[in-house]
C-alpha positions in Angstrom: 49.5 135.1 -117.0 46.9 133.8 -114.7 44.1 134.2 -117.1 43.7 132.0 -120.2 46.2 134.1 -122.2 49.1 132.4 -123.8 52.2 134.1 -122.4 54.4 133.2 -125.5 51.8 134.8 -127.8 51.6 137.8 -125.5 55.3 138.3 -125.6 55.3 137.9 -129.4 52.8 140.9 -129.6 55.3 142.9 -127.6 57.9 142.4 -130.4 56.6 145.7 -131.9 58.2 148.8 -130.3 55.0 150.9 -130.6 53.0 148.3 -128.7 55.7 148.2 -125.9 55.5 152.0 -125.6 51.7 152.0 -125.6 51.6 149.3 -122.9 54.1 151.2 -120.8 52.1 154.4 -121.2 48.8 152.8 -120.2 50.3 151.0 -117.2 51.9 154.2 -116.0 48.7 156.3 -116.5 47.0 154.7 -113.5 43.6 155.4 -115.1 41.7 154.4 -118.2 43.3 155.9 -121.4 41.7 156.9 -124.6 43.0 156.2 -128.1 43.7 159.9 -128.6 45.7 160.1 -125.4 47.7 157.0 -126.3 48.5 158.2 -129.8 49.6 161.6 -128.6 51.8 160.1 -125.9 53.9 158.1 -128.3 53.6 160.2 -131.4 51.6 158.0 -133.8 48.3 158.4 -135.5 45.0 157.6 -133.7 44.2 154.9 -136.2 47.5 153.1 -135.7 47.3 153.5 -131.9 43.8 151.9 -132.0 45.2 149.0 -134.0 48.0 148.4 -131.6 45.9 148.9 -128.5 43.3 146.3 -129.7 46.2 143.9 -130.4 47.3 144.3 -126.8 43.7 143.6 -125.7 43.5 140.5 -127.8 46.7 139.2 -126.3 45.4 139.7 -122.7 47.9 142.5 -121.8 45.2 145.2 -121.7 41.5 145.4 -121.3 39.1 147.8 -122.9 35.6 149.2 -122.3 33.5 152.2 -123.3 33.7 154.9 -120.6 36.4 157.3 -119.6 37.2 160.2 -117.3 36.2 163.8 -117.5 32.9 165.3 -118.6 30.6 163.1 -120.7 30.3 164.1 -124.3 27.2 163.7 -126.6 27.0 160.3 -128.2 28.7 157.0 -127.4 31.4 157.1 -124.7 34.9 156.7 -126.0 36.7 153.4 -125.9 39.3 153.4 -123.1 42.1 151.0 -122.2 43.6 149.9 -118.9 45.9 147.2 -117.7 44.5 143.8 -116.9 44.9 142.6 -113.3 46.8 139.5 -114.5 50.5 138.9 -114.3 52.5 137.8 -117.4 54.6 134.9 -116.4 56.6 132.7 -118.8 58.6 129.7 -117.8 60.1 127.0 -120.0 59.3 124.3 -119.2 56.0 125.3 -117.7 55.6 125.8 -114.0 52.3 126.0 -112.0 53.5 127.5 -108.7 50.2 129.5 -108.5 48.3 126.2 -108.5 50.5 124.8 -105.8 50.2 127.9 -103.7 46.5 127.8 -104.0 46.3 124.1 -102.9 48.6 124.7 -99.9 46.6 127.8 -98.8 43.3 125.9 -99.1 44.8 123.0 -97.1 45.9 125.3 -94.3 42.6 127.2 -94.1 40.2 124.2 -94.6 42.0 121.6 -92.4 39.4 119.3 -90.9 39.4 118.2 -87.3 41.7 115.2 -86.8 43.6 115.9 -90.0 47.3 116.8 -90.0 48.6 119.3 -92.5 49.8 116.7 -95.0 46.5 114.8 -94.9 44.7 118.1 -95.6 47.0 118.9 -98.5 46.5 115.5 -100.1 42.7 115.7 -99.7 42.6 119.2 -101.2 44.8 118.2 -104.1 42.5 115.3 -104.8 39.4 117.4 -104.7 41.0 120.0 -107.0 41.9 117.3 -109.4 38.3 116.0 -109.3 37.1 119.5 -110.2 39.5 119.7 -113.2 38.4 116.2 -114.3 34.7 117.1 -114.0 35.2 120.3 -116.1 37.4 118.5 -118.7 35.3 115.3 -118.8 34.8 115.4 -122.6 38.4 116.3 -123.3 41.4 114.1 -124.2 43.7 113.2 -121.3 46.8 114.2 -123.2 45.4 117.6 -124.2 44.4 118.3 -120.6 47.7 117.3 -119.2 49.5 119.4 -121.8 47.4 122.4 -120.8 48.5 121.8 -117.2 52.2 121.7 -118.2 52.9 118.0 -117.6 54.3 117.3 -121.2 52.9 113.8 -121.5 54.5 111.3 -123.9 53.2 107.9 -124.9 55.9 105.4 -124.2 53.9 102.4 -125.5 52.4 99.4 -123.7 49.8 101.7 -122.0 52.5 103.8 -120.3 52.5 107.6 -120.4 55.4 109.4 -119.0 55.0 113.0 -117.8 58.3 114.7 -118.8 57.7 117.9 -116.9 56.9 118.5 -113.2 54.9 121.8 -113.0 55.7 122.0 -109.4 59.5 121.9 -109.7 61.8 123.0 -108.0 59.5 123.0 -104.9 58.9 119.3 -105.4 62.6 118.7 -105.1 62.7 120.4 -101.7 59.8 118.6 -100.2 59.2 115.5 -102.4 57.0 113.5 -99.9 54.5 116.4 -99.6 54.6 117.8 -103.2 54.8 114.6 -105.1 52.1 113.2 -102.9 49.9 116.2 -103.7 50.7 115.8 -107.4 49.7 112.1 -107.3 46.5 112.9 -105.4 45.7 115.7 -107.9 46.1 113.3 -110.9 44.2 110.5 -109.2 41.3 112.9 -108.6 41.5 114.2 -112.2 41.4 110.7 -113.7 38.6 109.5 -111.4 36.3 112.4 -112.3 37.2 112.7 -116.0 35.7 109.3 -117.0 38.9 107.3 -117.6 38.7 104.4 -115.2 41.1 102.4 -117.4 44.0 104.8 -116.6 45.7 105.1 -113.2 48.3 107.5 -111.8 51.3 105.7 -110.4 54.0 107.2 -108.2 57.4 106.4 -109.9 59.9 108.9 -108.8 62.7 109.5 -111.3 65.2 112.3 -111.7 64.5 115.0 -114.3 60.8 114.1 -114.9 57.5 114.1 -113.1 57.2 111.7 -110.2 53.9 110.3 -111.6 53.3 108.3 -114.7 50.0 107.0 -116.1 49.3 103.4 -116.8 46.4 102.4 -119.1 44.8 99.0 -119.4 44.4 98.1 -123.1 
């Protein structure tokens, strides 16, 4: 899911059949749906429907607001539910193809005079890494890399191996470009996150990320 929702938790919420049916009904309605409509559609009580609908909202699968369709009644507008604009996507190990696509698109549309396509891609990746580093400046490196899907592991002697490549299998098809962008992204992140003692080093190896981190201790 492209929002901050955890896709594994969202899928766990759908382990309940009533929630799956409610989600399907809301998605097919093509308009905001009230609790009364949802409960009638799948044959459960309004109270139980409200409980399940709010669980779907909490998991990021639906969104809610007070409004609705039809004539306005006296008093507060009813709570209505509709699908979120996000896509639920689960990949194990994690993949960040949406990030890669965003970087490549920006590189193509923001290419500077005198830059070739690869130079633009490396620059944009570095700038995006800097933006992430600035936002996560107070955060732990490992926690940030985990959130990005790199699966970092401390191998001792100041060496951190990234056991997952979020850009695989695209990286395997164009390693010079994608691994270079990955390296530029991580260099930008480290530079902006306030960790000058840690550097990103290109060390291509099969089965893991092409970059590892070296920390002076």
